[in-house]
N, C-alpha and C positions, 0 to 999 in steps of 0.2 A: 504494500500500500504506500502511495507517495505521501510525502509530508504535507500536512494541511497548514501547519504553522512552521515557519523556518527562519532561524536567525543564522546569518553567516558573517563571521568576523566583525561583529557589531562592537563599535567603540563609542563611548559617550564621555565627552569632556565638558565640564562646566568652568566658566571663567568668572571669578570674583575679583574685580580689579586686575591686578597683575598676577593673582594666584590662579593656578590651573589645577582643577580637581578632576581626576580620572575616575568616573563612577563605574564605567564598564570598560573592559579591555578584552578584545578578541573572544566575544561570546558566541558560541555555536551550539545550537540544539534544534531538534525537530519534535513536533507533536503531530500525531495522526488524527484524522477526523473521528469525532466521537469518543476520544479518550478523556478520562479524568486525570488531569496532570497536577501534581503538587510541586511547586518550586519552593524549596526550603533553604534557609540560611539565616545566619545571625543578623541582628540589626546592623544596617550599614553595609551589608554584603553586596547590594545592588539589585535586590529582588524588585523593589518598587519601581526602580528605573526601567527594568525590563518590562514590567507591566505597563508603565506609562507609554513606552515606545510602542508596544504591541497594541495598546488601546488608542493610539493616535493622539495622546495628550502631551507627548514630548517627541522631539526629533532626535535622530542619532547623528553622531559626528561623522562616522564612516561605517561601511559595511552594508549589509542587506537584511531587511526584515520583511517577511511575506506572510500574508494570510490568504489561503485559497487562491494562490496564483497572483494576487495583487501585491505589488511592490509598495509597501506602506511608506518607505523612505523617500519615494519620488513624488508623493502626493502634495499638491499645493494646499493653501489654507482652506479654500472652498471644498476641495476634495476630501480633506481631513475631517471637515465638519460633517459631510455626508457619510463618511466612513464611520465616524463615532455614532452617528444617528441611526444608521441602518444595519451595520454589520456587527456591532459590539454592544454587549450588555455589561454594566458595571455593578458590583456589589462591594461596598466599602465597610470598614470596621464601624464607622459611625454612619447612621442610616440615611442622613441627608433627605429626610422627608419634608414635604411642605406642611407646616404645622397647622395652617388654617384650612386644610383639605382633609377629607375623610380618607380612609384606607383605599376605598374604591376610586375616589377622585385622584389620588396620587398615582394609582396604576393607570387610570384612564388618560392622565396627562402624558405619560410616557408613550402610551399606545397611539396617541394622536400624531406623533412626529415620525412614525415609521411606515414602511410600505405595506407590509402584510402582518399587521398586529394580531395577536391572539385576543380572545374575548377576556376582558378584565375580570369579570365575575367568575368565569371558569378558572382562570389562573389563581385567583384568590381562594377558591374552593380547593384547588389542588394543593395549595400550601397550608391548608387547614384553617382558613380564616372565613369560612362561610358565614359565621355568625358575628363577625367583627367588622364587616365591610363599612358600616356607617359610623364607626368609631374614629375619632381623631387620634393622631399619634400620641398625644399626652394621655389618652385613655387606654393605651396599649402598653404591655410589658416590653422589655428590651427584646426578648425573643420574638414577640409578635411584630414589633417594628422591623426587625431584620427580615422577617418573613414577607412583610409588605415590600421591603426593598428588593427582595429576591423576585417577588411576583412582578414588580415594576420592571425589573430587568428582563424577565422571561416574556412579559407581554409584548416586548419589542420584537420577539421572535428572532433573536440575533444568531449569527453564525457562531459566535464565540462569546462565552460568559467568563468575565474576568472578576476574580474575587480577591480583594486585598484584606488579609487578616479578618475574614468575615465573622469570626467568633471571638475576636479580641475583647469586645465590650460585654460579653455574655458570661453567665456562670457556666459551670462545667456541664450540667445536664441540658441546659438550653442550648449550649454550644454544640453538644452532640446531636441534638434534634435538628439543628440547622445544617450541620454537615451531612446528616442522613438525608435531608431534603435535597441537598446539592448532589449527593451521590446518586440518589434515585432519579433525579431529573436527567442526569447524564445517561443513566442506563435506559430510562423509559423513552427518552426523546431522541437520543443519538447526538445531542448537542455537545460540542467540545467545551470543556470546562477547565479553567486554569485557576488554581488557588495558590496564593503565596502566603507563607507562614514561617514563623521562626520555630514552630513546634515540630520537632523531628518525629514525634509519635504519629502525626497525621499522615506521614508518607505511606504508612501501611495500607491506607484505603485507596491509593491511587493506582491507575493503570501505568502511569509513567512518573518517575521521580527524577527531578533535576535539582542537584545541590549546587548552590552558588556560594562562593567564598572569595572575598577580596576583589569583587568586581568581575569575576570570570566563572565559567561553569567548571566545577571541580569534578562532577560525575553526572551521568545521565543513563538511566536504564529502565527497561520495562519490568514491571512487577509481576512475577509469576505466581505470587501467593497473596492475592488481594484479600484484604480483611474487611468485613462489614464494620461500620462505624461503632456499632454496639459492643464490639469486642476490643476496642481500643481503650487503653487507660493512659492518662497523662497527669 
């Protein structure tokens, strides 16, 4: 199977005055379509920079980044906006919900900006919020708010779902429930899901595990012994 996501010799340098900070150096990896991929590494290793480049939120300095044959690094600002809108769904550690909109309205808002959205009500039901659609974010628990954020991303019907420490603000049991939801979404829909985390234990649930250290990929391998989230302890 050909690579769905591909980074080749990706380098990212930030400039602060005369200071040059090399966030990524010669990053190479591939992810196949429909895989659940975990990118793991310590804080400052370069995980978020990889995610931001893949999501079209940051540009690379040199190299090549591709999604489904599209060369992300060659896109102009207008094309990047369309790429973020149509091709990628984002789930962050903090939920970024619109506080004066209900759960349903938050999801509907995202669905309005994409080409082939899924039904907002159906997606909220799928993430277990059938009875919470009319609630505002302040009336929802942290886990419920994160489920709304996941539903919002899924409603866009993206090619790729990117998750940045999606359980970082949640307690242990709620975090497990959210990870189970992401794992099931990948299995049931065939969506390609990428989760970045500092938690090494989460690697066990992934089809593909990429370890990042000091701005480069230390290792990448396919997991032959995928574990259900319920069996993971951390």
